[in-house]
C-alpha positions, 0 to 999 in steps of 0.5 A: 479520513482514517479509512482512506488512510488505511486504503492508501497504506494498503496500496503503498504496501502492495506497490512496495511488495511488488517492487521487492518481488522484482 
């Protein structure tokens, strides 16, 4: 579960970073 949580967190960070880039 923890590894899956880390993957989801990384995806959220990438999405947020992409949104901030805009």
